[in-house]
C-alpha positions in Angstrom: -6.4 -19.9 -13.8 -3.6 -17.6 -13.4 -3.0 -13.8 -15.2 0.0 -15.4 -17.2 -2.5 -18.4 -18.4 -5.4 -16.1 -19.1 -2.9 -13.8 -21.0 -1.3 -17.1 -22.8 -4.6 -17.9 -24.0 -6.0 -14.4 -25.3 -2.8 -15.0 -27.4 -3.7 -18.0 -28.8 -7.2 -16.5 -29.5 -5.7 -13.5 -31.5 -3.1 -15.4 -33.5 -6.0 -17.7 -34.5 -8.2 -15.1 -35.5 -5.1 -13.1 -37.5 -4.7 -16.4 -39.5 -8.1 -16.1 -40.9 -8.3 -20.0 -40.3 -11.4 -19.6 -38.1 -14.9 -20.5 -39.1 -18.0 -18.2 -38.4 -19.3 -21.0 -36.3 -16.2 -20.6 -34.1 -15.1 -17.4 -34.4 -18.2 -16.4 -31.9 -16.8 -19.2 -29.5 -13.7 -17.8 -29.2 -14.6 -14.4 -29.1 -16.7 -14.9 -26.4 -14.0 -16.8 -24.5 -11.9 -14.1 -24.9 -14.2 -12.0 -23.3 -14.3 -14.3 -20.3 -10.4 -14.3 -20.3 -10.5 -10.2 -20.4 -13.1 -9.9 -17.4 -10.8 -12.4 -15.6 -7.2 -10.4 -16.3 -9.5 -7.0 -15.3 -10.4 -8.3 -12.0 -6.9 -9.7 -10.9 -5.2 -6.4 -11.9 -8.0 -4.6 -10.2 -7.4 -6.7 -6.8 -3.5 -6.5 -7.3 -4.0 -2.9 -7.4 -6.4 -2.8 -4.3 -3.7 -4.7 -2.1 -0.7 -2.7 -3.8 -2.6 0.3 -2.5 -3.2 -1.1 1.0 0.4 -2.1 1.3 1.2 1.6 0.3 -1.2 3.0 2.6 0.1 0.9 5.4 3.5 2.1 4.8 2.5 5.9 4.6 0.7 5.3 7.9 4.0 3.6 9.4 6.0 6.7 8.7 3.3 9.1 9.8 3.5 7.2 13.3 7.2 7.8 13.1 6.9 11.1 12.2 4.1 11.5 15.0 6.3 10.0 18.0 9.2 12.3 16.7 7.1 15.3 17.1 4.6 14.2 19.4 3.4 17.3 21.9 2.9 15.0 24.9 6.6 14.3 24.5 7.2 17.7 24.3 5.1 18.7 27.2 6.9 16.3 29.4 10.1 17.6 28.5 8.8 20.7 29.1 7.5 19.6 32.9 11.2 18.2 33.7 13.2 21.2 32.5 10.8 23.5 35.0 11.5 20.8 37.7 15.0 21.5 37.5 14.1 25.1 37.3 12.6 25.0 40.5 15.5 23.4 42.2 17.8 26.3 40.6 16.8 29.0 43.1 17.5 26.5 46.4 20.4 27.5 48.4 23.3 25.0 47.0 22.0 25.6 43.3 20.7 22.8 40.8 21.1 19.1 41.2 21.8 19.4 45.3 19.4 17.2 47.1 18.3 18.6 50.5 
């Protein structure tokens, strides 16, 4: 049963209870059914909420990974090493960038 179907059945039961057209024997059956439907709806809502949280957590992780890649300390270290190698060649005769 879908969430929408459960809600529609709950609305039908509620309308019947509001009209006082339900006898006492039928009242118990309808209230029990309403309780089942409410439990079903709560379960579906909790399940949907859990799925949405996972999706949002996944999006947050993707964003953090992107931020981490941009601010990656290892990449910064590699850049520093590359710069220092270039600096080493600056003091050689002929200046930087000249091959010997």
